[in-house]
C-alpha positions as CSV (number, residue, x, y, z in Angstrom):
1,M,-92.5,11.0,19.2
2,I,-95.9,12.9,18.8
3,D,-97.5,14.1,22.0
4,D,-100.6,12.2,23.1
5,T,-99.9,9.1,21.1
6,S,-99.8,5.4,21.5
7,E,-96.6,3.7,20.4
8,I,-96.0,0.4,18.7
9,R,-92.5,-0.8,18.4
10,P,-92.1,-3.8,16.0
11,T,-88.9,-5.7,16.6
12,P,-88.7,-8.6,14.2
13,A,-85.2,-9.6,15.3
14,A,-86.7,-10.3,18.7
15,A,-89.9,-11.7,17.5
16,D,-92.0,-14.3,19.2
17,A,-91.2,-17.6,17.4
18,S,-95.0,-18.4,17.1
19,T,-96.1,-15.2,15.4
20,G,-93.0,-13.6,14.1
21,V,-94.2,-10.3,15.4
22,V,-93.6,-8.4,18.8
23,S,-95.5,-5.2,19.3
24,E,-95.0,-3.3,22.6
25,T,-97.9,-0.9,23.1
26,T,-97.5,2.0,25.6
27,A,-100.4,4.4,25.9
28,S,-99.0,7.9,26.7
29,S,-100.5,9.9,29.6
30,G,-103.0,12.5,29.1
31,G,-106.0,12.8,26.7
32,P,-108.2,9.9,25.6
33,S,-106.6,7.1,23.8
34,L,-107.8,4.7,21.1
35,P,-109.5,1.6,22.4
36,P,-106.9,-1.1,22.9
37,E,-108.7,-3.4,20.4
38,E,-108.5,-0.6,17.8
39,L,-105.0,0.1,18.5
40,A,-104.1,-3.6,18.3
41,R,-106.0,-3.9,15.0
42,L,-104.3,-1.0,13.4
43,G,-100.9,-2.2,14.6
44,E,-101.5,-5.6,13.1
45,E,-102.6,-4.1,9.8
46,I,-99.8,-1.8,9.6
47,V,-97.2,-4.5,10.1
48,T,-99.1,-6.6,7.5
49,A,-98.9,-3.7,5.1
50,L,-95.2,-3.1,5.7
51,K,-94.5,-6.7,5.0
52,T,-95.7,-6.0,1.3
53,V,-93.0,-3.5,0.9
54,Y,-89.7,-5.0,-0.6
55,D,-86.4,-3.3,-1.3
56,P,-86.2,-3.8,-5.0
57,E,-82.6,-5.1,-4.7
58,I,-83.4,-7.6,-1.7
59,P,-85.9,-10.5,-1.8
60,A,-87.0,-9.8,1.8
61,D,-89.6,-7.3,3.0
62,I,-88.5,-4.2,4.9
63,Y,-90.2,-5.4,8.1
64,E,-88.4,-8.7,8.3
65,L,-85.1,-7.0,7.2
66,G,-85.5,-4.9,10.4
67,L,-85.6,-1.5,8.6
68,I,-88.8,-0.4,10.5
69,Y,-87.6,1.1,13.9
70,K,-90.8,2.7,15.3
71,I,-94.5,3.1,14.5
72,D,-96.5,5.8,16.3
73,I,-100.2,5.8,16.1
74,G,-101.7,9.2,17.2
75,E,-105.1,10.0,18.7
76,E,-106.3,11.3,15.3
77,R,-105.1,7.9,13.8
78,T,-102.2,9.7,12.2
79,V,-99.3,7.3,11.8
80,T,-95.5,8.1,12.0
81,V,-93.1,5.5,10.8
82,D,-89.4,5.8,11.7
83,M,-87.4,3.5,9.4
84,T,-83.8,3.2,8.1
85,L,-82.1,1.9,5.1
86,T,-79.4,-0.8,4.8
87,T,-76.9,1.9,3.8
88,P,-77.0,5.6,3.3
89,N,-76.1,5.1,-0.3
90,C,-79.0,2.9,-0.8
91,P,-80.2,3.2,-4.4
92,S,-83.9,2.8,-3.3
93,A,-83.6,5.8,-0.8
94,A,-86.0,7.8,-2.9
95,E,-88.6,5.3,-3.4
96,L,-88.8,3.2,-0.1
97,P,-90.2,5.8,2.0
98,A,-93.0,6.6,-0.5
99,M,-93.7,2.9,-0.7
100,V,-94.0,2.7,3.0
101,E,-96.3,5.8,3.2
102,N,-98.6,4.5,0.4
103,A,-98.8,1.0,2.0
104,V,-99.7,2.4,5.5
105,A,-102.1,5.0,4.0
106,S,-104.0,2.2,2.2
107,I,-105.3,0.7,5.5
108,P,-108.9,1.6,6.4
109,G,-109.0,3.9,9.4
110,V,-105.6,5.3,9.1
111,G,-105.2,9.2,8.9
112,C,-102.2,11.1,7.7
113,V,-99.0,9.1,7.3
114,K,-95.5,10.5,7.8
115,V,-92.3,8.5,7.1
116,N,-89.0,9.5,8.7
117,I,-85.6,8.1,7.7
118,V,-83.3,7.7,10.6
119,W,-79.8,6.6,10.8
120,D,-79.4,5.9,14.6
121,P,-78.9,3.2,15.4
122,P,-77.3,2.2,12.1
123,W,-78.8,-0.8,10.5
124,D,-76.8,-4.1,10.5
125,P,-77.7,-7.7,9.6
126,S,-78.4,-8.6,13.3
127,R,-81.7,-6.7,13.1
128,M,-83.1,-9.2,10.4
129,S,-85.7,-11.8,11.4
130,D,-85.0,-15.5,11.0
131,E,-87.4,-15.2,8.0
132,A,-85.2,-12.7,6.2
133,R,-82.0,-14.7,7.0
134,L,-83.6,-17.8,5.5
135,V,-84.7,-15.9,2.3
136,L,-81.2,-14.4,2.0
137,N,-79.4,-17.6,2.9
138,M,-77.5,-15.8,5.7
139,W,-77.1,-18.5,8.3
């Protein structure tokens, strides 16, 4: 995590039934932070942008698949996204991080974007939202 940041942790698998999105926002100590309204706006727009990114082999977006583990929004509006892949041998491993970076960078007001691929915890189907399960017929 970047020092002096605010953190948004989207968790679609534990999402609110009415909105489909849960964002836990925790302002870190020290230094001025983004106004709560601006942090909320950026968080919502980042999630919306992430929902436009699809794994080319799976007909569900990466957010609903539960591939996004953490989003950090820094004081300078820098955004760091920690994401995973369905498997270390994912054929889209080279292109998905660039697609995520481009989607987030296209949001007005976002500064530099960094995407990290993480493997802990390993992804499993329990991380998918109900929407993804429906699309993939995994009930």
